[in-house]
C-alpha positions as CSV (number, residue, x, y, z in Angstrom):
1,M,11.4,-20.8,-3.2
2,K,14.3,-18.9,-4.8
3,L,13.1,-17.1,-7.9
4,L,15.1,-16.4,-11.0
5,L,14.3,-13.4,-13.2
6,V,14.9,-12.8,-16.9
7,S,14.2,-9.7,-18.8
8,S,13.7,-9.2,-22.5
9,I,14.1,-5.7,-24.0
10,S,11.8,-4.0,-26.4
11,L,13.6,-1.1,-28.1
12,L,10.5,0.5,-29.5
13,L,10.7,4.2,-28.7
14,S,7.8,6.6,-28.0
15,G,7.6,10.3,-28.5
16,V,8.2,13.0,-26.0
17,L,4.9,14.0,-24.3
18,A,6.0,17.3,-22.8
19,H,9.1,19.5,-22.7
20,S,10.0,22.3,-20.3
21,T,12.5,24.8,-21.7
22,C,15.1,26.8,-19.8
23,S,14.4,30.4,-18.7
24,D,15.8,33.0,-16.4
25,L,13.6,31.5,-13.6
26,A,14.5,27.9,-14.1
27,N,17.8,26.0,-13.8
28,R,16.5,22.7,-15.2
29,T,15.0,21.4,-18.4
30,C,12.6,18.4,-18.3
31,Q,11.0,16.0,-20.7
32,D,8.2,13.6,-20.1
33,Y,8.1,10.2,-21.8
34,T,5.9,7.2,-22.2
35,I,8.3,4.3,-22.5
36,P,7.1,0.9,-23.9
37,V,8.6,-2.1,-22.2
38,N,8.3,-5.8,-22.9
39,I,9.3,-7.9,-19.9
40,T,9.5,-11.5,-19.0
41,S,9.8,-12.4,-15.3
42,Q,9.1,-15.3,-13.0
43,V,6.0,-14.5,-11.0
44,L,4.0,-16.3,-8.3
45,I,0.6,-17.8,-8.9
46,P,-1.9,-16.3,-6.4
47,G,-4.5,-18.2,-4.6
48,Y,-5.5,-15.8,-1.9
49,P,-9.0,-14.3,-1.9
50,R,-9.8,-11.3,-4.0
51,F,-11.1,-8.2,-2.1
52,K,-14.8,-7.6,-2.2
53,D,-15.1,-5.0,0.5
54,D,-13.1,-3.2,3.2
55,F,-13.7,-6.0,5.7
56,D,-11.7,-8.3,3.3
57,V,-8.9,-5.8,3.4
58,V,-8.8,-5.7,7.2
59,D,-8.9,-9.5,7.4
60,F,-6.0,-9.7,4.8
61,V,-3.8,-7.3,6.8
62,N,-4.6,-9.1,10.1
63,T,-3.7,-12.4,8.5
64,L,-0.5,-11.1,7.0
65,L,0.7,-9.7,10.3
66,S,-0.3,-12.6,12.5
67,R,2.5,-14.2,14.5
68,D,2.2,-17.5,12.7
69,S,1.5,-16.1,9.2
70,K,4.5,-17.8,7.6
71,A,3.1,-21.2,8.4
72,S,-0.7,-20.5,8.3
73,F,-1.0,-18.1,5.3
74,V,-0.1,-19.5,1.9
75,P,-1.1,-16.9,-0.7
76,F,0.6,-18.6,-3.7
77,S,0.4,-22.0,-5.3
78,G,3.5,-22.0,-7.4
79,A,5.5,-19.9,-9.9
80,K,5.5,-19.4,-13.7
81,N,7.2,-17.3,-16.3
82,F,5.1,-14.3,-17.4
83,T,5.5,-12.0,-20.4
84,A,3.8,-8.7,-20.8
85,S,4.0,-5.3,-22.4
86,Y,3.5,-2.1,-20.5
87,K,3.9,1.6,-20.8
88,I,5.9,3.4,-18.2
89,A,5.5,7.1,-17.6
90,A,8.8,8.9,-16.8
91,T,10.4,12.3,-16.6
92,I,14.0,13.3,-17.1
93,C,15.4,16.6,-15.8
94,S,18.8,18.0,-16.5
95,P,20.6,21.3,-15.8
96,C,20.0,24.1,-18.2
97,K,23.7,24.8,-18.4
98,S,26.2,22.0,-19.2
99,T,28.0,20.7,-16.1
100,R,30.6,18.1,-15.4
101,K,27.9,16.0,-13.6
102,E,25.0,16.1,-16.1
103,K,25.9,12.8,-17.6
104,T,25.7,11.1,-14.3
105,L,22.1,10.0,-14.4
106,L,20.3,9.3,-11.1
107,L,17.5,6.7,-11.9
108,A,15.0,7.1,-9.1
109,S,12.3,4.5,-8.1
110,H,9.6,5.5,-5.7
111,G,8.1,3.3,-3.0
112,L,4.6,2.2,-2.1
113,G,1.9,4.8,-1.7
114,Y,3.2,7.4,-4.1
115,D,4.2,7.9,-7.7
116,R,7.2,9.7,-9.2
117,R,6.1,13.0,-7.6
118,Y,7.7,11.7,-4.4
119,W,11.0,12.8,-5.9
120,D,9.8,16.2,-7.3
121,S,7.5,17.9,-4.8
122,G,5.0,20.3,-6.1
123,M,5.0,22.0,-2.7
124,E,7.9,24.2,-1.7
125,S,10.2,22.5,-4.2
126,A,13.3,24.3,-2.8
127,N,12.8,22.5,0.5
128,Y,11.5,19.1,-0.6
129,S,12.3,18.3,-4.3
130,F,15.1,15.8,-4.6
131,V,15.1,16.5,-8.4
132,D,15.6,20.2,-7.9
133,F,18.3,19.7,-5.4
134,A,20.2,17.2,-7.6
135,V,19.8,19.2,-10.8
136,A,21.1,22.3,-8.9
137,Q,24.2,20.2,-8.1
138,G,24.6,19.5,-11.8
139,Y,23.1,16.0,-12.0
140,S,20.4,14.6,-14.3
141,V,17.5,12.6,-12.8
142,L,15.2,10.2,-14.5
143,F,12.2,9.3,-12.3
144,Y,9.2,7.2,-13.3
145,D,5.9,5.8,-12.2
146,R,6.2,2.2,-11.2
147,L,3.8,-0.3,-12.9
148,G,0.2,0.3,-11.7
149,T,0.9,3.8,-10.3
150,G,0.6,7.3,-11.7
151,K,0.4,7.5,-15.5
152,S,2.0,4.1,-16.1
153,S,-0.1,1.1,-17.3
154,K,-2.9,0.0,-15.0
155,V,-3.0,-3.7,-14.2
156,S,-4.7,-6.0,-11.7
157,G,-3.5,-5.5,-8.2
158,Y,-4.3,-9.1,-7.4
159,D,-1.5,-10.6,-9.5
160,E,0.5,-8.4,-11.9
161,P,2.7,-5.7,-10.3
162,Q,4.8,-8.3,-8.4
163,S,8.3,-7.2,-7.3
164,T,9.9,-9.4,-9.9
165,A,8.0,-7.6,-12.7
166,Q,8.9,-4.2,-11.2
167,L,12.5,-5.3,-11.1
168,A,12.4,-6.5,-14.7
169,I,11.0,-3.0,-15.7
170,L,13.8,-1.2,-13.8
171,Q,16.4,-3.4,-15.5
172,Q,15.0,-2.6,-18.9
173,L,14.7,1.1,-18.2
174,T,18.3,1.1,-17.1
175,S,19.4,-0.7,-20.3
176,L,17.5,1.8,-22.4
177,V,18.9,4.9,-20.8
178,R,22.4,3.5,-20.9
179,A,22.0,3.2,-24.7
180,G,21.0,6.9,-24.9
181,H,17.2,6.5,-25.1
182,Y,14.9,8.7,-23.1
183,T,17.7,10.9,-21.8
184,G,16.7,14.2,-23.2
185,S,19.3,16.0,-25.3
186,F,22.5,14.8,-23.8
187,G,22.5,11.2,-25.1
188,A,24.0,8.3,-23.3
189,P,25.0,8.9,-19.7
190,S,28.5,8.2,-18.5
191,K,27.3,6.8,-15.2
192,V,24.0,5.5,-13.9
193,V,23.3,5.6,-10.2
194,H,20.2,3.9,-8.8
195,V,18.3,5.7,-6.2
196,G,15.3,4.2,-4.4
197,H,12.9,4.8,-1.6
198,S,11.4,1.9,0.4
199,Y,9.8,-0.5,-2.1
200,G,11.8,1.3,-4.8
201,S,14.9,0.6,-2.8
202,L,14.0,-3.1,-2.6
203,I,13.8,-3.4,-6.4
204,S,16.9,-1.2,-6.9
205,N,18.7,-3.6,-4.5
206,G,17.3,-6.4,-6.6
207,L,18.9,-4.9,-9.7
208,I,22.4,-4.6,-8.1
209,A,22.0,-8.2,-6.8
210,T,21.0,-9.8,-10.0
211,T,22.5,-7.5,-12.7
212,P,25.3,-5.6,-11.0
213,G,26.9,-4.5,-14.2
214,L,23.9,-2.2,-14.9
215,S,24.7,0.1,-12.0
216,D,27.6,2.4,-11.1
217,G,26.4,3.1,-7.6
218,A,23.3,2.8,-5.5
219,I,21.5,5.0,-2.9
220,L,18.9,3.1,-1.0
221,T,16.6,5.2,1.2
222,G,13.8,4.1,3.5
223,I,15.1,0.6,3.9
224,A,16.8,-1.2,6.8
225,Y,16.7,-5.0,6.2
226,R,15.0,-5.7,9.5
227,P,11.5,-4.7,8.6
228,N,8.9,-4.8,11.3
229,S,6.0,-3.3,9.4
230,G,3.1,-4.4,11.6
231,A,2.6,-1.0,13.3
232,F,3.3,0.7,9.9
233,L,0.5,-1.2,8.1
234,K,-1.9,-0.9,10.9
235,A,-1.4,2.9,11.1
236,W,-1.8,3.3,7.4
237,G,-5.3,2.0,7.7
238,F,-5.8,0.3,4.3
239,R,-9.2,0.5,2.6
240,I,-10.2,-0.3,-1.1
241,A,-9.0,2.7,-3.1
242,A,-11.9,2.7,-5.5
243,H,-14.3,3.0,-2.6
244,Q,-12.3,5.6,-0.8
245,A,-12.2,8.0,-3.7
246,P,-14.5,6.9,-6.6
247,G,-13.2,8.1,-9.9
248,K,-9.8,9.3,-8.7
249,W,-7.9,6.2,-9.8
250,P,-9.8,4.8,-12.8
251,G,-8.8,1.4,-14.1
252,L,-7.8,0.0,-10.7
253,D,-9.5,-3.1,-9.3
254,N,-10.5,-3.8,-5.7
255,N,-7.1,-5.2,-4.9
256,Y,-5.6,-1.7,-4.8
257,V,-5.8,-0.2,-1.3
258,T,-4.9,3.1,0.2
259,G,-4.7,4.8,3.6
260,V,-7.9,5.9,5.1
261,D,-7.0,9.6,5.5
262,A,-4.2,12.1,5.8
263,A,-3.7,11.3,9.5
264,G,-3.2,7.6,8.7
265,N,-0.8,8.5,5.9
266,A,1.1,10.8,8.3
267,A,1.2,8.0,11.0
268,A,2.8,5.7,8.5
269,F,5.3,8.0,6.8
270,L,6.0,10.9,9.1
271,H,7.1,11.5,12.7
272,G,6.4,13.9,15.5
273,N,7.2,17.5,14.8
274,S,9.4,16.7,11.8
275,F,6.8,17.7,9.2
276,S,4.3,20.4,8.5
277,K,0.5,19.8,8.3
278,E,0.6,21.5,4.9
279,M,3.0,18.8,3.7
280,A,0.8,16.1,5.3
281,W,-2.2,17.3,3.3
282,Y,0.0,17.6,0.1
283,A,1.2,14.1,0.6
284,E,-2.4,12.9,1.0
285,S,-3.3,14.7,-2.3
286,I,-0.6,12.9,-4.3
287,K,-0.9,9.5,-2.7
288,Q,-1.3,6.4,-4.9
289,P,-2.9,3.0,-4.2
290,V,-0.9,-0.1,-3.2
291,A,-1.5,-3.4,-4.9
292,S,-2.1,-6.3,-2.6
293,V,0.4,-8.5,-4.5
294,E,3.1,-5.9,-3.9
295,L,2.7,-6.5,-0.2
296,L,3.1,-10.2,-0.7
297,T,6.1,-10.4,-2.9
298,F,8.8,-8.4,-1.1
299,T,10.9,-11.5,-0.6
300,A,10.7,-12.7,-4.2
301,V,13.5,-10.3,-5.2
302,Q,17.1,-11.2,-4.3
303,Q,18.6,-8.8,-1.8
304,K,22.1,-10.1,-1.2
305,A,24.3,-8.3,-3.7
306,T,27.5,-10.3,-3.3
307,K,28.9,-9.3,-6.7
308,F,28.2,-5.6,-6.5
309,T,31.5,-3.7,-6.0
310,K,30.4,-0.1,-6.6
311,P,29.6,2.6,-4.0
312,L,26.5,2.0,-1.9
313,M,24.7,4.0,0.7
314,V,21.7,3.0,2.8
315,I,19.9,5.7,4.6
316,A,16.8,5.6,6.8
317,G,14.9,8.0,9.0
318,E,15.7,7.7,12.7
319,F,12.1,7.0,13.6
320,D,11.2,4.9,10.5
321,S,8.2,2.8,11.6
322,A,8.1,0.7,8.5
323,M,11.7,-0.6,8.6
324,C,12.8,-0.3,12.3
325,D,9.6,-0.3,14.2
326,G,10.1,3.3,15.0
327,N,13.8,3.3,16.0
328,C,16.6,2.8,13.4
329,T,19.5,3.6,15.8
330,G,21.8,0.6,15.7
331,V,19.8,-1.3,13.1
332,L,21.8,0.1,10.2
333,A,25.2,-0.6,11.7
334,P,27.5,-1.9,8.8
335,P,28.2,-5.3,10.5
336,V,24.5,-6.0,10.4
337,L,24.5,-5.7,6.6
338,S,27.9,-7.3,5.8
339,D,26.2,-10.4,4.4
340,Y,24.1,-8.3,2.0
341,F,26.9,-6.2,0.6
342,P,30.3,-7.8,1.3
343,N,32.2,-6.4,-1.7
344,V,30.9,-2.9,-2.2
345,T,33.1,0.2,-2.2
346,D,32.8,2.4,0.9
347,F,29.5,1.1,2.3
348,Q,27.8,3.8,4.3
349,A,24.8,3.3,6.6
350,I,23.2,6.6,7.6
351,V,20.4,7.2,10.1
352,H,18.9,10.5,9.2
353,P,17.9,12.3,12.4
354,A,14.5,13.1,13.7
355,V,12.4,11.9,10.7
356,G,10.2,9.0,9.9
357,H,9.9,6.7,6.8
358,G,9.1,9.5,4.3
359,I,12.4,11.4,4.3
360,N,11.5,13.5,1.3
361,L,8.3,14.7,3.0
362,S,10.0,15.9,6.1
363,Y,11.5,19.3,7.2
364,N,15.1,18.1,6.9
365,A,14.8,16.5,3.4
366,T,17.5,18.6,1.9
367,G,19.9,17.6,4.7
368,A,19.5,14.0,3.5
369,Y,19.9,15.1,-0.1
370,A,23.2,16.8,0.7
371,V,24.6,13.7,2.4
372,I,23.6,11.6,-0.6
373,L,25.2,13.9,-3.2
374,D,28.3,14.6,-1.2
375,Y,28.8,10.8,-1.1
376,L,28.4,10.5,-4.9
377,K,30.8,13.3,-5.5
378,K,33.4,11.7,-3.2
379,H,33.3,8.7,-5.5
380,G,33.5,10.6,-8.8
381,L,29.8,10.1,-9.6
């Protein structure tokens, strides 16, 4: 079933929640926002069982990954248009001093298992924070909590945060910032570049495929278009989040799951000696639950961006277990992706050496950031 998505925009603006001012010790100024959105998207009607306990979760994963699951597992009974209003938590950071790049806004969407902190590490930010690195290069970055994560609206993990809804939210956020809303003090950006990781790359890809005029360029990390996620999901070790850490994630129902422990999280996102145990524990401390319906609606978002003509880079870790079954060498070769992006400017497919799925959590994170920003500068972004 091919799904069509429409988005309606609510222009109601909310106040600034927090503001960080510049000082001799800081090179960035940041503002936190709660952004009201009103979206209409086509969603799938679920019919799969709700989770009652962890045994249901294990059975769900086993069924999802079975060899004949496409024929034997039918989790949805149809589709419908769905309209809802949500509040999306977001942060924008810009350089303290005016630069030629500050009006190029990087709009970053995180993947499954984390919230916006994936982009702005609270541990050794000089080595891991994409936001710090980009701002130091003169860019502005808006990063947000996807629906159901972090400080954004809490919804049922059984049916609401589908990929089409997440895409509609990203489209609306893009339209709002292009109009100069939620952009701090500098007003409307001159360019908007979409940056994603994993599931965030999937919905960013969906944006350039369905509404290409909203984006001036895209950087898609942690994605490879030949996903073989069986080992990844097994290693993650999903359990019901509310049972794993009672009270940590209030407002989430039993259809939100999370990895069983820090080692499981590391097995899914990290690789070998490319990370510190301190980072593994930090990543565990900021992890976010995953909605079951997110796992079921990957293919509901259009990926072939035949009308997108702007610069595009795809970058994945060499040993990404989620996207390449642990070896991305050769998987990202440009001919492999020619059907997806036939008309983009200077398509680049990068295998980032020696790291796993969570590039931002690995030792050489800033190496990837440098490759990304050099590419943007090359194209005047």
